[in-house]
C-alpha positions as CSV (number, residue, x, y, z in Angstrom):
1,M,63.0,62.9,141.3
2,K,66.5,62.1,142.6
3,K,67.7,62.7,138.9
4,M,65.9,66.0,138.8
5,A,67.3,67.1,142.1
6,L,71.1,66.2,141.0
7,I,70.3,68.2,137.7
8,L,69.0,71.3,140.0
9,V,72.1,71.0,142.3
10,A,74.3,70.8,139.3
11,A,72.7,74.2,138.0
12,I,73.3,75.7,141.2
13,L,76.7,75.0,141.5
14,V,77.3,76.4,137.8
15,L,75.5,79.7,138.9
16,S,77.5,79.9,142.1
17,L,80.8,79.5,140.0
18,V,79.7,82.0,137.3
19,A,78.9,84.5,140.1
20,C,82.3,83.9,141.8
21,N,84.0,84.9,138.4
22,Q,82.0,88.1,138.0
23,P,84.0,91.4,139.4
24,A,82.7,92.8,142.3
25,D,80.7,95.8,141.8
26,T,82.9,98.5,143.6
27,G,80.5,101.1,142.8
28,T,83.2,103.1,140.7
29,K,82.0,105.7,138.3
30,T,83.9,106.2,135.2
31,Y,84.3,109.4,133.1
32,S,85.8,109.9,130.0
33,I,87.5,113.2,129.2
34,G,89.4,114.6,126.0
35,I,92.0,117.1,126.4
36,C,93.3,119.0,123.3
37,N,96.5,121.1,123.8
38,F,97.3,123.9,121.3
39,V,100.9,123.6,121.1
40,D,103.9,121.7,122.6
41,D,105.3,124.4,124.7
42,A,106.6,124.4,128.7
43,S,103.5,126.4,130.4
44,L,100.8,124.4,128.4
45,N,102.4,121.1,128.9
46,Q,102.9,121.8,132.7
47,I,99.2,122.4,132.7
48,I,98.5,118.9,131.3
49,E,100.7,117.2,133.4
50,N,98.9,118.8,136.5
51,I,95.6,118.3,135.3
52,E,96.4,114.4,135.0
53,S,98.2,114.3,138.3
54,Q,95.3,115.9,140.1
55,L,92.8,113.7,138.4
56,K,94.4,110.9,139.7
57,A,94.1,112.3,143.2
58,I,90.7,112.7,142.7
59,E,90.0,109.1,141.6
60,T,91.3,107.9,144.9
61,S,89.7,110.5,147.1
62,R,86.3,110.0,145.3
63,N,86.2,106.7,144.2
64,V,85.7,107.7,140.4
65,Q,87.8,106.6,137.4
66,F,88.8,109.2,134.5
67,N,89.7,107.9,131.1
68,V,91.7,110.7,129.7
69,K,92.7,111.1,126.2
70,V,95.2,114.0,125.6
71,D,95.8,115.2,121.8
72,N,97.7,118.2,120.5
73,C,96.8,120.1,117.3
74,N,100.2,122.0,117.2
75,M,98.4,125.1,116.0
76,D,96.9,123.4,113.0
77,S,93.4,124.4,112.6
78,A,92.3,121.4,110.5
79,V,94.0,118.9,113.0
80,L,92.1,120.9,115.7
81,N,88.8,120.3,114.1
82,Q,89.4,116.7,113.9
83,I,90.5,116.2,117.3
84,I,87.3,117.8,118.4
85,T,85.3,115.7,115.8
86,D,86.9,112.5,117.5
87,F,86.0,113.4,120.9
88,K,82.4,113.9,119.7
89,V,82.3,110.6,117.9
90,S,83.9,108.9,120.9
91,G,81.2,110.5,123.5
92,V,83.8,112.0,125.9
93,D,81.8,113.3,129.0
94,L,83.6,116.7,129.1
95,M,86.2,118.4,126.7
96,V,89.2,120.4,127.9
97,G,90.6,123.3,125.7
98,I,94.2,124.3,126.4
99,A,94.8,127.7,125.3
100,T,92.3,130.4,123.6
101,P,92.2,128.9,120.1
102,V,91.2,125.5,121.1
103,A,88.5,126.7,123.6
104,M,87.2,128.8,120.7
105,A,86.8,125.9,118.2
106,M,85.3,123.7,120.9
107,Q,82.8,126.2,121.6
108,A,82.0,126.9,118.1
109,Q,81.4,123.1,117.5
110,V,79.9,121.5,120.7
111,E,76.9,122.3,121.9
112,D,75.7,119.8,124.9
113,T,79.1,118.4,126.1
114,P,80.5,120.5,129.0
115,I,84.0,122.1,128.2
116,V,86.5,123.5,130.6
117,F,89.4,125.6,129.1
118,A,92.5,126.5,130.5
119,A,95.0,129.4,130.0
120,V,92.6,131.5,128.2
121,S,94.1,135.2,129.0
122,D,90.6,137.1,128.2
123,P,87.6,134.5,128.1
124,V,85.2,137.8,127.9
125,S,86.7,139.4,125.1
126,A,87.1,136.1,123.3
127,K,83.3,135.6,123.6
128,L,83.7,132.3,125.4
129,V,81.7,133.4,128.5
130,D,79.3,136.1,129.3
131,S,81.3,137.3,132.4
132,L,83.8,135.7,134.5
133,E,81.1,135.3,137.3
134,A,78.4,133.9,135.3
135,P,79.8,132.0,132.0
136,G,76.2,131.5,130.9
137,H,77.0,128.4,128.5
138,N,78.5,125.0,128.6
139,I,82.0,126.3,129.1
140,T,84.0,127.6,131.9
141,G,87.4,127.3,133.2
142,T,90.7,129.0,134.4
143,S,92.2,132.1,132.9
144,D,95.9,133.3,133.0
145,Y,95.1,136.7,132.6
146,L,98.0,139.0,132.6
147,D,98.6,142.2,134.2
148,T,100.3,144.3,131.5
149,N,100.8,147.5,133.7
150,A,102.6,145.3,136.0
151,V,104.9,144.3,133.6
152,M,105.4,147.5,132.1
153,N,106.3,148.8,135.7
154,L,108.9,146.4,135.9
155,I,110.7,147.5,132.9
156,F,110.6,151.2,134.0
157,A,111.9,150.2,137.4
158,L,114.8,148.5,136.0
159,D,115.5,151.1,133.2
160,P,113.9,154.3,134.1
161,D,115.4,155.9,130.9
162,A,114.0,153.3,128.4
163,S,112.8,155.5,125.2
164,N,111.7,152.8,122.8
165,I,110.0,149.7,124.1
166,G,109.7,146.7,121.4
167,L,106.3,144.8,121.2
168,L,106.9,141.3,119.9
169,Y,103.7,139.0,119.3
170,N,101.7,137.1,116.7
171,L,98.7,139.1,115.3
172,G,96.9,136.2,114.9
173,E,96.7,135.1,118.5
174,E,93.5,136.0,120.3
175,S,95.3,136.1,123.8
176,S,97.6,138.8,122.7
177,S,95.2,141.5,121.5
178,T,94.3,143.0,124.7
179,P,97.8,143.0,126.6
180,I,99.3,144.5,123.5
181,A,96.6,147.4,123.5
182,A,97.4,147.7,127.3
183,A,101.0,148.2,126.6
184,K,100.4,150.6,124.0
185,E,98.1,152.6,126.2
186,Y,100.4,152.7,129.2
187,L,103.6,153.5,126.7
188,S,101.5,156.1,125.1
189,A,100.3,158.0,128.5
190,K,104.1,157.8,129.7
191,G,105.3,159.2,126.5
192,V,107.5,156.4,125.6
193,A,108.0,155.2,122.0
194,F,107.3,151.7,120.9
195,T,108.0,149.5,118.1
196,E,105.8,146.4,117.0
197,R,107.0,143.3,115.1
198,T,105.3,140.2,114.7
199,G,105.4,136.8,113.4
200,S,103.4,133.5,112.9
201,T,106.1,131.0,112.7
202,V,109.4,130.6,114.4
203,D,111.2,131.8,111.3
204,E,108.9,134.9,111.2
205,V,109.5,135.6,115.1
206,M,113.4,135.1,114.4
207,L,113.3,137.7,111.7
208,A,111.2,140.2,113.8
209,A,113.5,139.8,116.7
210,Q,116.5,140.6,114.5
211,A,114.4,143.8,113.5
212,L,113.7,144.9,117.0
213,I,117.7,144.7,117.6
214,S,118.2,146.6,114.5
215,D,115.4,149.1,115.6
216,G,117.7,149.8,118.6
217,V,114.7,149.2,121.4
218,D,115.6,149.3,125.0
219,A,113.8,146.5,126.0
220,I,111.0,143.8,124.4
221,F,107.4,142.9,125.5
222,T,105.6,139.8,124.9
223,P,102.4,138.8,126.4
224,T,101.3,135.2,126.8
225,D,101.7,134.6,123.1
226,N,102.1,130.7,122.2
227,T,104.0,131.6,118.9
228,I,106.7,133.4,120.5
229,M,106.7,131.1,123.4
230,K,107.4,128.4,120.9
231,S,110.2,130.5,119.6
232,E,112.2,131.7,122.6
233,L,114.7,129.0,122.6
234,A,115.5,130.4,118.9
235,I,115.8,134.0,119.8
236,Y,116.9,134.6,123.5
237,E,120.6,134.5,122.9
238,A,120.5,137.0,120.2
239,L,118.3,139.3,122.4
240,A,120.9,139.0,125.3
241,E,123.8,139.6,123.1
242,A,122.5,142.7,122.0
243,G,121.8,143.8,125.4
244,I,118.1,143.9,125.3
245,P,116.1,142.3,128.1
246,H,113.0,140.3,127.1
247,Y,110.0,140.8,129.5
248,T,107.1,138.3,129.1
249,G,104.0,136.9,130.0
250,A,104.9,133.7,131.5
251,D,107.5,131.8,133.4
252,S,108.0,129.4,130.6
253,F,109.5,131.9,128.4
254,A,112.2,132.6,131.3
255,L,112.7,128.7,131.6
256,N,113.4,129.1,127.5
257,G,115.9,131.8,128.0
258,A,113.8,135.3,128.1
259,F,115.2,137.8,130.9
260,L,111.8,137.8,132.6
261,G,108.6,135.8,132.8
262,Y,105.6,137.4,134.7
263,G,102.5,135.6,135.6
264,V,100.6,132.9,137.0
265,D,101.8,129.5,138.6
266,Y,100.8,127.4,135.6
267,A,101.1,124.1,137.8
268,N,98.6,125.5,140.3
269,L,96.5,126.6,137.3
270,G,96.3,122.7,136.2
271,V,95.7,121.7,139.5
272,E,92.7,124.0,140.0
273,T,91.5,123.0,136.2
274,A,91.1,119.6,137.4
275,K,89.0,120.8,140.5
276,M,86.8,122.3,138.0
277,I,86.3,119.3,136.1
278,E,85.7,117.2,139.5
279,K,82.9,119.7,140.3
280,I,81.3,119.5,136.9
281,L,81.5,115.7,136.4
282,V,81.3,114.3,139.8
283,D,79.2,117.0,141.7
284,G,76.8,117.8,138.9
285,A,77.8,121.6,138.9
286,S,76.6,123.4,135.6
287,P,79.5,125.2,133.5
288,S,77.2,127.9,133.1
289,T,77.2,129.0,136.7
290,L,80.6,128.0,137.7
291,P,82.8,131.2,137.8
292,V,85.8,131.4,135.7
293,M,88.8,131.0,138.1
294,T,91.5,133.6,137.9
295,F,94.8,134.1,139.8
296,D,97.2,136.6,141.3
297,N,99.9,136.8,138.8
298,G,102.4,138.8,140.7
299,T,105.3,136.3,140.6
300,A,108.5,137.6,138.3
301,T,110.8,134.8,137.4
302,V,114.1,135.9,136.3
303,N,116.6,133.8,134.1
304,T,119.9,134.0,135.9
305,E,122.1,133.1,133.1
306,T,120.2,135.6,130.8
307,C,120.6,138.3,133.5
308,T,124.4,137.4,133.7
309,A,124.5,137.7,129.8
310,L,123.0,141.1,130.1
311,G,125.4,142.6,132.4
312,L,123.0,142.6,135.3
313,N,123.4,141.4,138.9
314,Y,120.6,138.9,139.9
315,D,120.6,140.1,143.7
316,E,120.2,143.8,142.7
317,V,117.7,142.7,139.9
318,E,115.7,141.2,142.6
319,K,115.9,143.8,144.9
320,T,114.5,146.2,142.1
321,F,111.7,144.1,141.4
322,A,110.8,143.1,144.7
323,P,108.5,146.2,145.5
324,F,106.4,145.5,142.4
325,C,105.8,141.6,142.8
326,T,104.6,139.3,145.3
327,K,107.6,137.2,144.6
328,V,110.7,137.3,142.7
329,Q,112.4,133.8,141.8
330,P,115.4,132.6,139.7
331,I,115.3,130.0,137.0
332,T,118.1,128.6,134.4
333,T,117.5,127.9,131.0
334,A,116.0,124.6,130.2
335,E,113.4,123.2,127.4
336,N,110.8,121.9,129.7
337,F,110.4,122.0,133.6
338,G,111.0,118.4,134.0
339,D,114.6,119.3,132.6
340,L,115.6,121.4,135.6
341,Q,117.9,119.8,138.2
């Protein structure tokens, strides 16, 4: 009996030591998220940076953990499809598609996993959702819808006599189709000529920009087109030397040298995208009933260096644009927002 008692005590001690060495159950729920970026550009990178930082804040406040994998297809459809397949195989709890092509590819290949898109200019026309108010499927997100007429108003506020406007974009980008159509409608109604030039690579965009210079356009409009965004650093100096202001659909264009970027705050868009992820994963909201979020895009960002190169005075430009914007702000040329002093 004594020997049996000793064995029992020893067993209890071993079990106690094992229990002491086990990690405490903190009740932390873990979620896995796959984020795919469309291309390496300042706006889209800024979105991802702010999604990640906001998710970190949510982890602390909600006692959850997000295991996030970020990948970039660099505008390659084959790579994009492989990334989505990898996300599916790894069994992520939610996918995030940055920009329209990524969101469309995810929607086509993923049936059950929730999808949150970011920076999709026209999710209804892209057939991602039934409506902004009621998406109706396993997908919802944030939109960087561009008010094209507002940009056109800025062009003619600065140059009322402009008679030929260049339209520079990639024909293959879904996000450009609606705003380019709106620009044509606006200009036609005003009786102003427009000249279209397109490109799908940096080299093609450079040639298109040179062609618009030869065409003698008074200004150039580009919507939230990722191909042109990727090419801006390669064309802004030539446009400025030719005296042609480039009006664009995002502040990242102005960061990369364009005269003006008009649109949403992409840092805030990233934060709000992360909050939508929280609602779906942590709070159990359904993407099908979670409305797409849109933003006030009344901020005009003017590149002061390009402004000077065009022979314009920033203070006068700011005064001219102020009645047409919620805010006018200056920026200088850099590759990424993190490079600004």
